[in-house]
MIVEX-18802 format. One record per residue: x, y, z of N, C-alpha, C in turn; residue number from 1; chain. Coordinates in Angstrom, 2 decimals, decimal comma. Atoms other than C-alpha are relative to their C-alpha. Layout:
<atoms>
atom n_c1->X; n_c2->Y; n_c3->Z; ca_c1->X; ca_c2->Y; ca_c3->Z; c_c1->X; c_c2->Y; c_c3->Z; zavex->NUM; rovo->A
...
</atoms>
This chain:
<atoms>
atom n_c1->-0,53; n_c2->-1,10; n_c3->-0,78; ca_c1->11,92; ca_c2->-26,25; ca_c3->-7,58; c_c1->-0,67; c_c2->0,01; c_c3->1,38; zavex->1; rovo->A
atom n_c1->0,51; n_c2->0,02; n_c3->-1,36; ca_c1->11,54; ca_c2->-26,10; ca_c3->-3,80; c_c1->-0,58; c_c2->1,36; c_c3->0,38; zavex->2; rovo->A
atom n_c1->0,61; n_c2->-1,23; n_c3->-0,48; ca_c1->9,24; ca_c2->-23,52; ca_c3->-2,18; c_c1->0,92; c_c2->0,65; c_c3->1,03; zavex->3; rovo->A
atom n_c1->-0,86; n_c2->-0,66; n_c3->-0,98; ca_c1->11,28; ca_c2->-20,91; ca_c3->-0,31; c_c1->-0,62; c_c2->-0,08; c_c3->1,40; zavex->4; rovo->A
atom n_c1->0,54; n_c2->0,14; n_c3->-1,35; ca_c1->10,94; ca_c2->-21,21; ca_c3->3,49; c_c1->-0,49; c_c2->1,31; c_c3->0,60; zavex->5; rovo->A
atom n_c1->0,39; n_c2->-1,29; n_c3->-0,54; ca_c1->10,20; ca_c2->-17,50; ca_c3->3,89; c_c1->-1,12; c_c2->0,62; c_c3->-0,82; zavex->6; rovo->A
atom n_c1->1,09; n_c2->-0,69; n_c3->0,69; ca_c1->7,05; ca_c2->-15,52; ca_c3->3,07; c_c1->0,47; c_c2->1,33; c_c3->-0,57; zavex->7; rovo->A
atom n_c1->-0,40; n_c2->-1,35; n_c3->0,36; ca_c1->8,88; ca_c2->-12,23; ca_c3->2,82; c_c1->1,43; c_c2->0,25; c_c3->0,46; zavex->8; rovo->A
atom n_c1->-1,35; n_c2->-0,41; n_c3->-0,37; ca_c1->12,43; ca_c2->-10,94; ca_c3->2,81; c_c1->0,05; c_c2->1,52; c_c3->-0,09; zavex->9; rovo->A
atom n_c1->-0,07; n_c2->-1,46; n_c3->-0,05; ca_c1->12,89; ca_c2->-7,32; ca_c3->3,88; c_c1->1,45; c_c2->0,44; c_c3->-0,01; zavex->10; rovo->A
atom n_c1->-1,35; n_c2->-0,54; n_c3->0,06; ca_c1->15,98; ca_c2->-5,31; ca_c3->3,03; c_c1->0,24; c_c2->1,02; c_c3->1,10; zavex->11; rovo->A
atom n_c1->-0,41; n_c2->-0,93; n_c3->-1,04; ca_c1->17,88; ca_c2->-3,01; ca_c3->5,35; c_c1->-0,67; c_c2->1,35; c_c3->-0,18; zavex->12; rovo->A
atom n_c1->0,60; n_c2->-1,32; n_c3->0,22; ca_c1->16,47; ca_c2->0,14; ca_c3->3,70; c_c1->-1,43; c_c2->0,07; c_c3->0,51; zavex->13; rovo->A
atom n_c1->1,39; n_c2->-0,04; n_c3->-0,45; ca_c1->12,84; ca_c2->-0,77; ca_c3->4,37; c_c1->-0,09; c_c2->-0,21; c_c3->1,50; zavex->14; rovo->A
atom n_c1->-0,01; n_c2->0,18; n_c3->-1,45; ca_c1->13,64; ca_c2->-2,00; ca_c3->7,89; c_c1->0,30; c_c2->1,33; c_c3->0,70; zavex->15; rovo->A
atom n_c1->-0,36; n_c2->-1,30; n_c3->-0,59; ca_c1->15,26; ca_c2->1,36; ca_c3->8,62; c_c1->-1,15; c_c2->0,98; c_c3->-0,16; zavex->16; rovo->A
atom n_c1->1,09; n_c2->-0,94; n_c3->0,25; ca_c1->12,42; ca_c2->3,33; ca_c3->7,02; c_c1->-1,18; c_c2->-0,25; c_c3->0,94; zavex->17; rovo->A
atom n_c1->1,12; n_c2->0,35; n_c3->-0,87; ca_c1->9,82; ca_c2->1,47; ca_c3->9,10; c_c1->0,38; c_c2->0,00; c_c3->1,47; zavex->18; rovo->A
atom n_c1->-0,44; n_c2->-0,04; n_c3->-1,40; ca_c1->11,93; ca_c2->1,71; ca_c3->12,26; c_c1->-0,02; c_c2->-1,36; c_c3->0,67; zavex->19; rovo->A
atom n_c1->0,01; n_c2->1,36; n_c3->-0,54; ca_c1->12,13; ca_c2->-2,05; ca_c3->12,69; c_c1->1,40; c_c2->-0,35; c_c3->0,52; zavex->20; rovo->A
atom n_c1->-1,29; n_c2->0,35; n_c3->-0,63; ca_c1->14,86; ca_c2->-3,23; ca_c3->15,07; c_c1->0,06; c_c2->-1,51; c_c3->0,18; zavex->21; rovo->A
atom n_c1->-0,23; n_c2->1,43; n_c3->-0,18; ca_c1->16,16; ca_c2->-6,79; ca_c3->14,86; c_c1->1,08; c_c2->-0,16; c_c3->1,07; zavex->22; rovo->A
atom n_c1->-0,92; n_c2->0,15; n_c3->-1,12; ca_c1->17,77; ca_c2->-7,63; ca_c3->18,21; c_c1->0,31; c_c2->-1,48; c_c3->0,15; zavex->23; rovo->A
atom n_c1->-0,34; n_c2->1,41; n_c3->-0,02; ca_c1->19,54; ca_c2->-10,96; ca_c3->17,81; c_c1->0,57; c_c2->-0,43; c_c3->1,36; zavex->24; rovo->A
atom n_c1->-0,51; n_c2->0,34; n_c3->-1,33; ca_c1->21,12; ca_c2->-10,80; ca_c3->21,28; c_c1->-1,14; c_c2->-0,49; c_c3->0,88; zavex->25; rovo->A
atom n_c1->1,16; n_c2->0,36; n_c3->-0,83; ca_c1->17,66; ca_c2->-10,97; ca_c3->22,93; c_c1->-1,07; c_c2->-0,76; c_c3->-0,78; zavex->26; rovo->A
atom n_c1->0,96; n_c2->0,68; n_c3->0,87; ca_c1->15,89; ca_c2->-12,70; ca_c3->19,99; c_c1->-1,35; c_c2->0,72; c_c3->-0,02; zavex->27; rovo->A
atom n_c1->1,21; n_c2->-0,82; n_c3->0,03; ca_c1->13,37; ca_c2->-9,85; ca_c3->19,70; c_c1->-0,02; c_c2->0,83; c_c3->-1,29; zavex->28; rovo->A
atom n_c1->0,23; n_c2->-0,92; n_c3->1,11; ca_c1->11,91; ca_c2->-7,81; ca_c3->16,85; c_c1->-0,82; c_c2->1,14; c_c3->0,58; zavex->29; rovo->A
atom n_c1->0,73; n_c2->-1,15; n_c3->-0,53; ca_c1->10,81; ca_c2->-4,29; ca_c3->17,75; c_c1->-0,55; c_c2->0,83; c_c3->-1,15; zavex->30; rovo->A
atom n_c1->0,69; n_c2->-0,82; n_c3->1,00; ca_c1->8,26; ca_c2->-2,40; ca_c3->15,66; c_c1->-0,80; c_c2->1,04; c_c3->0,76; zavex->31; rovo->A
atom n_c1->0,70; n_c2->-1,09; n_c3->-0,69; ca_c1->7,07; ca_c2->1,00; ca_c3->16,89; c_c1->-0,11; c_c2->-0,26; c_c3->1,51; zavex->32; rovo->A
atom n_c1->-0,09; n_c2->0,21; n_c3->-1,45; ca_c1->8,15; ca_c2->0,18; ca_c3->20,47; c_c1->-0,77; c_c2->-1,22; c_c3->0,48; zavex->33; rovo->A
atom n_c1->0,64; n_c2->1,26; n_c3->-0,38; ca_c1->6,29; ca_c2->-3,14; ca_c3->20,43; c_c1->1,03; c_c2->-1,09; c_c3->-0,26; zavex->34; rovo->A
atom n_c1->-1,03; n_c2->1,04; n_c3->0,10; ca_c1->8,64; ca_c2->-6,06; ca_c3->21,09; c_c1->-0,66; c_c2->-1,35; c_c3->-0,21; zavex->35; rovo->A
atom n_c1->0,52; n_c2->1,33; n_c3->0,33; ca_c1->7,91; ca_c2->-9,45; ca_c3->19,52; c_c1->1,13; c_c2->-1,01; c_c3->0,05; zavex->36; rovo->A
atom n_c1->-1,06; n_c2->1,02; n_c3->-0,01; ca_c1->9,80; ca_c2->-12,72; ca_c3->20,00; c_c1->0,32; c_c2->-0,47; c_c3->-1,41; zavex->37; rovo->A
atom n_c1->-0,39; n_c2->0,61; n_c3->1,28; ca_c1->11,80; ca_c2->-14,03; ca_c3->17,05; c_c1->-0,36; c_c2->-1,48; c_c3->0,07; zavex->38; rovo->A
atom n_c1->0,37; n_c2->1,42; n_c3->0,06; ca_c1->10,77; ca_c2->-17,50; ca_c3->15,92; c_c1->1,09; c_c2->-0,78; c_c3->-0,73; zavex->39; rovo->A
atom n_c1->-0,91; n_c2->0,91; n_c3->0,68; ca_c1->13,02; ca_c2->-20,39; ca_c3->14,99; c_c1->-0,80; c_c2->-0,69; c_c3->-1,10; zavex->40; rovo->A
atom n_c1->0,75; n_c2->0,54; n_c3->1,14; ca_c1->11,87; ca_c2->-21,41; ca_c3->11,51; c_c1->-0,16; c_c2->-1,52; c_c3->0,11; zavex->41; rovo->A
atom n_c1->0,07; n_c2->1,45; n_c3->-0,12; ca_c1->12,60; ca_c2->-25,06; ca_c3->12,34; c_c1->-1,06; c_c2->-0,44; c_c3->1,02; zavex->42; rovo->A
atom n_c1->1,02; n_c2->0,33; n_c3->-1,00; ca_c1->10,12; ca_c2->-24,90; ca_c3->15,24; c_c1->-1,40; c_c2->0,35; c_c3->-0,50; zavex->43; rovo->A
atom n_c1->1,30; n_c2->-0,35; n_c3->0,57; ca_c1->7,31; ca_c2->-23,74; ca_c3->12,95; c_c1->-0,34; c_c2->-0,95; c_c3->-1,16; zavex->44; rovo->A
atom n_c1->0,22; n_c2->0,97; n_c3->1,06; ca_c1->6,84; ca_c2->-26,95; ca_c3->11,00; c_c1->-1,39; c_c2->-0,60; c_c3->0,01; zavex->45; rovo->A
atom n_c1->1,35; n_c2->0,58; n_c3->-0,05; ca_c1->3,39; ca_c2->-28,06; ca_c3->12,18; c_c1->-1,03; c_c2->1,13; c_c3->0,03; zavex->46; rovo->A
atom n_c1->1,09; n_c2->-0,97; n_c3->-0,03; ca_c1->0,05; ca_c2->-26,31; ca_c3->11,83; c_c1->-0,25; c_c2->0,52; c_c3->1,40; zavex->47; rovo->A
atom n_c1->0,25; n_c2->-0,40; n_c3->-1,39; ca_c1->-0,37; ca_c2->-26,27; ca_c3->15,61; c_c1->1,03; c_c2->1,02; c_c3->0,46; zavex->48; rovo->A
atom n_c1->-1,05; n_c2->-0,93; n_c3->-0,40; ca_c1->2,99; ca_c2->-24,54; ca_c3->16,13; c_c1->-0,17; c_c2->1,35; c_c3->-0,69; zavex->49; rovo->A
atom n_c1->0,21; n_c2->-1,24; n_c3->0,75; ca_c1->2,23; ca_c2->-21,97; ca_c3->13,44; c_c1->-1,18; c_c2->0,77; c_c3->0,59; zavex->50; rovo->A
atom n_c1->1,17; n_c2->-0,66; n_c3->-0,61; ca_c1->-1,24; ca_c2->-21,25; ca_c3->14,94; c_c1->0,36; c_c2->0,61; c_c3->1,36; zavex->51; rovo->A
atom n_c1->-0,41; n_c2->-0,51; n_c3->-1,31; ca_c1->0,34; ca_c2->-20,84; ca_c3->18,39; c_c1->0,84; c_c2->1,28; c_c3->-0,17; zavex->52; rovo->A
atom n_c1->-0,84; n_c2->-1,18; n_c3->0,25; ca_c1->2,95; ca_c2->-18,38; ca_c3->17,02; c_c1->-0,86; c_c2->1,18; c_c3->-0,45; zavex->53; rovo->A
atom n_c1->0,90; n_c2->-1,07; n_c3->0,44; ca_c1->0,20; ca_c2->-16,39; ca_c3->15,26; c_c1->-0,79; c_c2->0,56; c_c3->1,17; zavex->54; rovo->A
atom n_c1->0,78; n_c2->-0,45; n_c3->-1,15; ca_c1->-1,85; ca_c2->-16,27; ca_c3->18,45; c_c1->0,83; c_c2->0,90; c_c3->0,90; zavex->55; rovo->A
atom n_c1->-0,88; n_c2->-0,82; n_c3->-0,83; ca_c1->1,11; ca_c2->-14,91; ca_c3->20,43; c_c1->0,23; c_c2->1,35; c_c3->-0,66; zavex->56; rovo->A
atom n_c1->-0,25; n_c2->-1,27; n_c3->0,70; ca_c1->1,94; ca_c2->-12,30; ca_c3->17,80; c_c1->-1,25; c_c2->0,86; c_c3->-0,06; zavex->57; rovo->A
atom n_c1->1,23; n_c2->-0,78; n_c3->0,10; ca_c1->-1,68; ca_c2->-11,26; ca_c3->17,35; c_c1->-0,41; c_c2->0,60; c_c3->1,34; zavex->58; rovo->A
atom n_c1->0,34; n_c2->-0,54; n_c3->-1,31; ca_c1->-2,18; ca_c2->-10,84; ca_c3->21,08; c_c1->0,89; c_c2->1,18; c_c3->0,34; zavex->59; rovo->A
atom n_c1->-0,92; n_c2->-1,10; n_c3->-0,26; ca_c1->0,86; ca_c2->-8,56; ca_c3->21,18; c_c1->-0,19; c_c2->1,15; c_c3->-0,97; zavex->60; rovo->A
atom n_c1->0,17; n_c2->-1,03; n_c3->1,02; ca_c1->-0,19; ca_c2->-6,63; ca_c3->18,09; c_c1->-1,46; c_c2->0,43; c_c3->-0,15; zavex->61; rovo->A
atom n_c1->1,40; n_c2->-0,43; n_c3->0,10; ca_c1->-3,80; ca_c2->-5,79; ca_c3->18,93; c_c1->-0,10; c_c2->1,38; c_c3->-0,64; zavex->62; rovo->A
atom n_c1->-0,07; n_c2->-1,31; n_c3->0,61; ca_c1->-2,92; ca_c2->-2,23; ca_c3->18,06; c_c1->1,17; c_c2->-0,01; c_c3->-0,96; zavex->63; rovo->A
atom n_c1->-1,05; n_c2->0,07; n_c3->1,02; ca_c1->-1,02; ca_c2->-2,48; ca_c3->14,82; c_c1->0,85; c_c2->1,26; c_c3->0,02; zavex->64; rovo->A
atom n_c1->-0,86; n_c2->-1,19; n_c3->0,03; ca_c1->2,01; ca_c2->-0,16; ca_c3->14,66; c_c1->-0,45; c_c2->0,98; c_c3->-1,07; zavex->65; rovo->A
atom n_c1->0,47; n_c2->-1,04; n_c3->0,92; ca_c1->1,19; ca_c2->3,14; ca_c3->12,98; c_c1->0,68; c_c2->-0,12; c_c3->-1,36; zavex->66; rovo->A
atom n_c1->-0,73; n_c2->0,06; n_c3->1,27; ca_c1->3,92; ca_c2->2,66; ca_c3->10,36; c_c1->-0,56; c_c2->-1,06; c_c3->-0,94; zavex->67; rovo->A
atom n_c1->0,53; n_c2->1,05; n_c3->0,87; ca_c1->2,45; ca_c2->-0,60; ca_c3->9,09; c_c1->-1,51; c_c2->0,15; c_c3->-0,19; zavex->68; rovo->A
atom n_c1->1,45; n_c2->-0,17; n_c3->0,13; ca_c1->-1,22; ca_c2->0,30; ca_c3->9,75; c_c1->-0,34; c_c2->0,88; c_c3->-1,19; zavex->69; rovo->A
atom n_c1->0,25; n_c2->-0,91; n_c3->1,12; ca_c1->-1,07; ca_c2->3,18; ca_c3->7,26; c_c1->0,25; c_c2->-0,69; c_c3->-1,33; zavex->70; rovo->A
atom n_c1->-0,32; n_c2->0,71; n_c3->1,24; ca_c1->0,58; ca_c2->1,00; ca_c3->4,61; c_c1->-1,04; c_c2->-1,10; c_c3->-0,27; zavex->71; rovo->A
atom n_c1->1,02; n_c2->1,04; n_c3->0,15; ca_c1->-1,92; ca_c2->-1,81; ca_c3->5,24; c_c1->-1,30; c_c2->0,60; c_c3->-0,50; zavex->72; rovo->A
atom n_c1->1,23; n_c2->-0,67; n_c3->0,40; ca_c1->-4,85; ca_c2->0,57; ca_c3->4,95; c_c1->0,06; c_c2->0,43; c_c3->-1,47; zavex->73; rovo->A
atom n_c1->-0,17; n_c2->-0,44; n_c3->1,40; ca_c1->-3,47; ca_c2->1,97; ca_c3->1,68; c_c1->-0,09; c_c2->-1,18; c_c3->-0,96; zavex->74; rovo->A
atom n_c1->0,02; n_c2->1,18; n_c3->0,87; ca_c1->-2,91; ca_c2->-1,50; ca_c3->0,20; c_c1->-1,42; c_c2->-0,56; c_c3->-0,12; zavex->75; rovo->A
atom n_c1->1,38; n_c2->0,51; n_c3->0,03; ca_c1->-6,43; ca_c2->-2,61; ca_c3->1,16; c_c1->-0,87; c_c2->0,89; c_c3->-0,87; zavex->76; rovo->A
atom n_c1->0,79; n_c2->-0,94; n_c3->0,80; ca_c1->-7,92; ca_c2->0,53; ca_c3->-0,38; c_c1->0,27; c_c2->-0,21; c_c3->-1,50; zavex->77; rovo->A
atom n_c1->-0,36; n_c2->0,22; n_c3->1,41; ca_c1->-6,03; ca_c2->-0,10; ca_c3->-3,64; c_c1->-0,59; c_c2->-1,32; c_c3->-0,50; zavex->78; rovo->A
atom n_c1->0,46; n_c2->1,32; n_c3->0,43; ca_c1->-6,92; ca_c2->-3,80; ca_c3->-3,77; c_c1->-1,53; c_c2->-0,09; c_c3->-0,04; zavex->79; rovo->A
atom n_c1->1,46; n_c2->0,04; n_c3->-0,04; ca_c1->-10,59; ca_c2->-3,20; ca_c3->-2,90; c_c1->-0,66; c_c2->0,95; c_c3->-0,99; zavex->80; rovo->A
atom n_c1->0,56; n_c2->-0,98; n_c3->0,93; ca_c1->-11,03; ca_c2->-0,46; ca_c3->-5,49; c_c1->-0,74; c_c2->-0,72; c_c3->-1,13; zavex->81; rovo->A
atom n_c1->0,81; n_c2->0,52; n_c3->1,09; ca_c1->-13,54; ca_c2->-0,98; ca_c3->-8,28; c_c1->0,75; c_c2->0,22; c_c3->-1,32; zavex->82; rovo->A
atom n_c1->-0,78; n_c2->-0,12; n_c3->1,23; ca_c1->-11,45; ca_c2->-1,71; ca_c3->-11,38; c_c1->-0,85; c_c2->-0,37; c_c3->-1,20; zavex->83; rovo->A
atom n_c1->0,83; n_c2->0,17; n_c3->1,19; ca_c1->-13,98; ca_c2->-1,32; ca_c3->-14,17; c_c1->0,27; c_c2->1,16; c_c3->-0,94; zavex->84; rovo->A
atom n_c1->-0,14; n_c2->-1,08; n_c3->0,98; ca_c1->-13,86; ca_c2->0,69; ca_c3->-17,33; c_c1->-0,90; c_c2->1,16; c_c3->0,44; zavex->85; rovo->A
atom n_c1->0,74; n_c2->-1,17; n_c3->-0,45; ca_c1->-14,92; ca_c2->4,21; ca_c3->-16,40; c_c1->-0,98; c_c2->0,48; c_c3->-1,08; zavex->86; rovo->A
atom n_c1->1,00; n_c2->-0,62; n_c3->0,86; ca_c1->-18,10; ca_c2->5,63; ca_c3->-17,92; c_c1->0,26; c_c2->1,51; c_c3->0,10; zavex->87; rovo->A
atom n_c1->-0,48; n_c2->-1,37; n_c3->-0,13; ca_c1->-16,46; ca_c2->9,01; ca_c3->-18,53; c_c1->-1,11; c_c2->1,05; c_c3->-0,04; zavex->88; rovo->A
atom n_c1->1,07; n_c2->-1,00; n_c3->-0,02; ca_c1->-19,61; ca_c2->10,97; ca_c3->-19,46; c_c1->-0,75; c_c2->0,01; c_c3->1,35; zavex->89; rovo->A
atom n_c1->0,70; n_c2->0,09; n_c3->-1,28; ca_c1->-21,30; ca_c2->9,70; ca_c3->-16,29; c_c1->0,86; c_c2->0,53; c_c3->1,15; zavex->90; rovo->A
atom n_c1->-0,92; n_c2->-0,50; n_c3->-1,04; ca_c1->-18,22; ca_c2->10,44; ca_c3->-14,14; c_c1->-0,01; c_c2->1,52; c_c3->0,02; zavex->91; rovo->A
atom n_c1->0,00; n_c2->-1,47; n_c3->0,09; ca_c1->-18,14; ca_c2->14,04; ca_c3->-15,38; c_c1->-1,35; c_c2->0,54; c_c3->0,48; zavex->92; rovo->A
atom n_c1->1,34; n_c2->-0,46; n_c3->-0,38; ca_c1->-21,91; ca_c2->14,41; ca_c3->-14,96; c_c1->-0,21; c_c2->-0,07; c_c3->1,51; zavex->93; rovo->A
atom n_c1->0,23; n_c2->0,22; n_c3->-1,43; ca_c1->-21,91; ca_c2->13,01; ca_c3->-11,39; c_c1->0,95; c_c2->0,80; c_c3->0,90; zavex->94; rovo->A
atom n_c1->-1,03; n_c2->-0,57; n_c3->-0,87; ca_c1->-18,72; ca_c2->14,65; ca_c3->-10,10; c_c1->0,42; c_c2->1,43; c_c3->-0,34; zavex->95; rovo->A
atom n_c1->-0,47; n_c2->-1,32; n_c3->0,44; ca_c1->-18,39; ca_c2->17,96; ca_c3->-11,92; c_c1->-1,15; c_c2->1,00; c_c3->-0,14; zavex->96; rovo->A
atom n_c1->1,14; n_c2->-0,91; n_c3->0,05; ca_c1->-21,64; ca_c2->19,78; ca_c3->-11,24; c_c1->0,41; c_c2->1,44; c_c3->0,28; zavex->97; rovo->A
atom n_c1->-0,49; n_c2->-1,35; n_c3->-0,29; ca_c1->-19,59; ca_c2->22,73; ca_c3->-10,03; c_c1->0,56; c_c2->0,69; c_c3->-1,25; zavex->98; rovo->A
atom n_c1->-0,51; n_c2->-0,56; n_c3->1,26; ca_c1->-18,32; ca_c2->23,21; ca_c3->-13,62; c_c1->-1,17; c_c2->0,40; c_c3->-0,90; zavex->99; rovo->A
atom n_c1->1,02; n_c2->-0,38; n_c3->0,98; ca_c1->-20,25; ca_c2->24,97; ca_c3->-16,36; c_c1->-0,11; c_c2->-1,12; c_c3->-1,04; zavex->100; rovo->A
atom n_c1->0,19; n_c2->1,02; n_c3->1,05; ca_c1->-21,62; ca_c2->22,86; ca_c3->-19,24; c_c1->1,19; c_c2->0,01; c_c3->-0,97; zavex->101; rovo->A
atom n_c1->-1,14; n_c2->-0,12; n_c3->0,90; ca_c1->-18,79; ca_c2->24,18; ca_c3->-21,45; c_c1->1,26; c_c2->-0,62; c_c3->0,64; zavex->102; rovo->A
atom n_c1->-1,16; n_c2->0,57; n_c3->-0,68; ca_c1->-16,16; ca_c2->23,26; ca_c3->-18,84; c_c1->-0,12; c_c2->-1,52; c_c3->0,11; zavex->103; rovo->A
atom n_c1->0,22; n_c2->1,45; n_c3->-0,05; ca_c1->-17,71; ca_c2->19,81; ca_c3->-18,42; c_c1->0,31; c_c2->-0,64; c_c3->-1,35; zavex->104; rovo->A
atom n_c1->-0,26; n_c2->0,51; n_c3->1,35; ca_c1->-17,55; ca_c2->19,31; ca_c3->-22,18; c_c1->1,49; c_c2->-0,03; c_c3->-0,29; zavex->105; rovo->A
atom n_c1->-1,45; n_c2->-0,05; n_c3->0,21; ca_c1->-13,90; ca_c2->20,40; ca_c3->-22,29; c_c1->0,70; c_c2->-1,11; c_c3->0,80; zavex->106; rovo->A
atom n_c1->-0,59; n_c2->1,04; n_c3->-0,83; ca_c1->-13,04; ca_c2->18,05; ca_c3->-19,42; c_c1->-0,26; c_c2->-1,37; c_c3->-0,60; zavex->107; rovo->A
atom n_c1->0,33; n_c2->1,28; n_c3->0,61; ca_c1->-14,86; ca_c2->15,15; ca_c3->-21,07; c_c1->0,84; c_c2->-0,25; c_c3->-1,25; zavex->108; rovo->A
atom n_c1->-0,86; n_c2->0,14; n_c3->1,19; ca_c1->-12,97; ca_c2->15,79; ca_c3->-24,33; c_c1->1,43; c_c2->-0,39; c_c3->0,39; zavex->109; rovo->A
atom n_c1->-1,36; n_c2->0,30; n_c3->-0,46; ca_c1->-9,66; ca_c2->15,74; ca_c3->-22,43; c_c1->0,08; c_c2->-1,44; c_c3->0,52; zavex->110; rovo->A
atom n_c1->-0,01; n_c2->1,36; n_c3->-0,54; ca_c1->-10,53; ca_c2->12,55; ca_c3->-20,54; c_c1->-0,15; c_c2->-1,03; c_c3->-1,11; zavex->111; rovo->A
atom n_c1->0,23; n_c2->0,92; n_c3->1,12; ca_c1->-11,75; ca_c2->10,89; ca_c3->-23,73; c_c1->1,26; c_c2->-0,15; c_c3->-0,85; zavex->112; rovo->A
atom n_c1->-1,26; n_c2->0,06; n_c3->0,75; ca_c1->-8,46; ca_c2->11,75; ca_c3->-25,44; c_c1->0,96; c_c2->-1,03; c_c3->0,61; zavex->113; rovo->A
atom n_c1->-0,87; n_c2->0,95; n_c3->-0,71; ca_c1->-6,72; ca_c2->9,59; ca_c3->-22,81; c_c1->-0,82; c_c2->-1,14; c_c3->0,62; zavex->114; rovo->A
atom n_c1->0,96; n_c2->0,99; n_c3->-0,48; ca_c1->-9,53; ca_c2->7,05; ca_c3->-22,43; c_c1->0,65; c_c2->-1,32; c_c3->0,40; zavex->115; rovo->A
atom n_c1->-0,67; n_c2->1,27; n_c3->-0,32; ca_c1->-7,11; ca_c2->4,11; ca_c3->-22,37; c_c1->0,52; c_c2->-0,03; c_c3->1,45; zavex->116; rovo->A
atom n_c1->-0,44; n_c2->-0,04; n_c3->-1,40; ca_c1->-5,98; ca_c2->5,28; ca_c3->-18,90; c_c1->-1,13; c_c2->-0,38; c_c3->0,95; zavex->117; rovo->A
atom n_c1->1,17; n_c2->0,26; n_c3->-0,85; ca_c1->-9,51; ca_c2->4,62; ca_c3->-17,59; c_c1->-0,70; c_c2->-1,30; c_c3->-0,39; zavex->118; rovo->A
atom n_c1->0,59; n_c2->1,25; n_c3->0,48; ca_c1->-10,01; ca_c2->1,11; ca_c3->-18,98; c_c1->-0,24; c_c2->-1,02; c_c3->1,11; zavex->119; rovo->A
atom n_c1->0,27; n_c2->0,89; n_c3->-1,13; ca_c1->-10,18; ca_c2->-0,47; ca_c3->-15,50; c_c1->1,09; c_c2->-0,99; c_c3->0,30; zavex->120; rovo->A
atom n_c1->-1,10; n_c2->0,93; n_c3->-0,27; ca_c1->-6,86; ca_c2->-2,28; ca_c3->-15,61; c_c1->1,12; c_c2->0,71; c_c3->0,72; zavex->121; rovo->A
atom n_c1->-1,20; n_c2->-0,51; n_c3->-0,65; ca_c1->-3,75; ca_c2->-1,85; ca_c3->-13,51; c_c1->1,20; c_c2->-0,43; c_c3->-0,82; zavex->122; rovo->A
atom n_c1->-1,22; n_c2->0,36; n_c3->0,71; ca_c1->-0,41; ca_c2->-1,74; ca_c3->-15,22; c_c1->1,05; c_c2->1,05; c_c3->0,28; zavex->123; rovo->A
atom n_c1->-1,09; n_c2->-0,95; n_c3->-0,17; ca_c1->2,85; ca_c2->0,12; ca_c3->-15,41; c_c1->-0,17; c_c2->1,12; c_c3->-1,02; zavex->124; rovo->A
atom n_c1->0,09; n_c2->-1,15; n_c3->0,89; ca_c1->2,76; ca_c2->3,59; ca_c3->-16,87; c_c1->1,40; c_c2->0,32; c_c3->-0,46; zavex->125; rovo->A
atom n_c1->-1,33; n_c2->-0,22; n_c3->0,55; ca_c1->5,77; ca_c2->3,85; ca_c3->-19,15; c_c1->0,08; c_c2->1,39; c_c3->-0,62; zavex->126; rovo->A
atom n_c1->-0,16; n_c2->-1,36; n_c3->0,49; ca_c1->6,76; ca_c2->7,46; ca_c3->-19,62; c_c1->1,32; c_c2->0,54; c_c3->0,53; zavex->127; rovo->A
atom n_c1->-1,20; n_c2->-0,65; n_c3->-0,51; ca_c1->9,69; ca_c2->9,75; ca_c3->-19,13; c_c1->-0,27; c_c2->0,48; c_c3->1,42; zavex->128; rovo->A
atom n_c1->0,19; n_c2->-0,51; n_c3->-1,37; ca_c1->10,24; ca_c2->10,77; ca_c3->-15,49; c_c1->-0,53; c_c2->1,43; c_c3->-0,03; zavex->129; rovo->A
atom n_c1->0,61; n_c2->-1,31; n_c3->-0,11; ca_c1->8,24; ca_c2->13,81; ca_c3->-14,44; c_c1->0,44; c_c2->0,61; c_c3->1,32; zavex->130; rovo->A
atom n_c1->-0,33; n_c2->-0,68; n_c3->-1,25; ca_c1->9,28; ca_c2->16,39; ca_c3->-11,90; c_c1->-0,78; c_c2->1,30; c_c3->0,07; zavex->131; rovo->A
atom n_c1->0,77; n_c2->-1,22; n_c3->-0,23; ca_c1->7,45; ca_c2->19,32; ca_c3->-10,38; c_c1->0,77; c_c2->0,88; c_c3->0,96; zavex->132; rovo->A
atom n_c1->-0,56; n_c2->-0,94; n_c3->-0,95; ca_c1->8,72; ca_c2->22,43; ca_c3->-8,68; c_c1->-1,15; c_c2->0,61; c_c3->0,76; zavex->133; rovo->A
atom n_c1->1,06; n_c2->-0,56; n_c3->-0,83; ca_c1->6,54; ca_c2->23,44; ca_c3->-5,77; c_c1->0,22; c_c2->1,48; c_c3->0,22; zavex->134; rovo->A
atom n_c1->-0,09; n_c2->-1,41; n_c3->-0,35; ca_c1->5,76; ca_c2->27,05; ca_c3->-5,08; c_c1->0,53; c_c2->0,08; c_c3->1,42; zavex->135; rovo->A
atom n_c1->-0,56; n_c2->-0,18; n_c3->-1,32; ca_c1->7,59; ca_c2->28,35; ca_c3->-2,06; c_c1->-1,13; c_c2->0,05; c_c3->1,02; zavex->136; rovo->A
atom n_c1->1,00; n_c2->0,04; n_c3->-1,06; ca_c1->5,62; ca_c2->27,57; ca_c3->1,08; c_c1->-1,12; c_c2->-1,01; c_c3->-0,24; zavex->137; rovo->A
atom n_c1->1,04; n_c2->0,99; n_c3->0,29; ca_c1->3,43; ca_c2->24,96; ca_c3->-0,65; c_c1->0,29; c_c2->-1,30; c_c3->0,73; zavex->138; rovo->A
atom n_c1->-0,15; n_c2->1,28; n_c3->-0,67; ca_c1->2,83; ca_c2->21,70; ca_c3->1,16; c_c1->-0,46; c_c2->-1,09; c_c3->-0,96; zavex->139; rovo->A
atom n_c1->0,42; n_c2->1,09; n_c3->0,90; ca_c1->2,83; ca_c2->18,57; ca_c3->-1,04; c_c1->-1,02; c_c2->-0,89; c_c3->0,68; zavex->140; rovo->A
atom n_c1->1,02; n_c2->0,91; n_c3->-0,51; ca_c1->-0,12; ca_c2->16,21; ca_c3->-0,64; c_c1->0,19; c_c2->-1,34; c_c3->-0,69; zavex->141; rovo->A
atom n_c1->-0,16; n_c2->1,34; n_c3->0,56; ca_c1->0,27; ca_c2->12,47; ca_c3->-1,10; c_c1->-1,14; c_c2->-0,87; c_c3->0,47; zavex->142; rovo->A
</atoms>
C-alpha cells in the first residue's frame, strides 16, 4: 500500500469553523488574516525544498493564529499529562483539605466506587448521551 501524499485532510466544516480561507485564484491560504502561499505538492519532493517551505511558513507564522494556538495548547496539555493510576487516598488528602474528614471519606468512597476511571489510561467512555439544562443566566465553562 502506498503512503498517502498528504499529512492531513481537512473538511469544509472544520475549515469554516477555524475561519480558514482557501483562495485558489491567488494561490493563498488565509488563517486569522495571515496569508500563506499554497505549495505545489510536486515541488516538495526533496528535503531541501521541504525545509525551504517550512522556513517560509514559519517566518510568516511567528505569531500562531489564535484559533490554532488555543487548540495546539490544549492538545499539548492533554498529551503531556501524567497518565498514571491515581492514588485516590493521596489525591483526596492533598486536594481536599477544605472538606471535613467525613466529607473526605465520602468523596474517597465515591471515587473508589469508580476507580477504573482513574487507572491512568485513555480510552472511549461508552455511555448513553448525557445532557444538562443550565440555570437561566449561568455561563457554561469548558
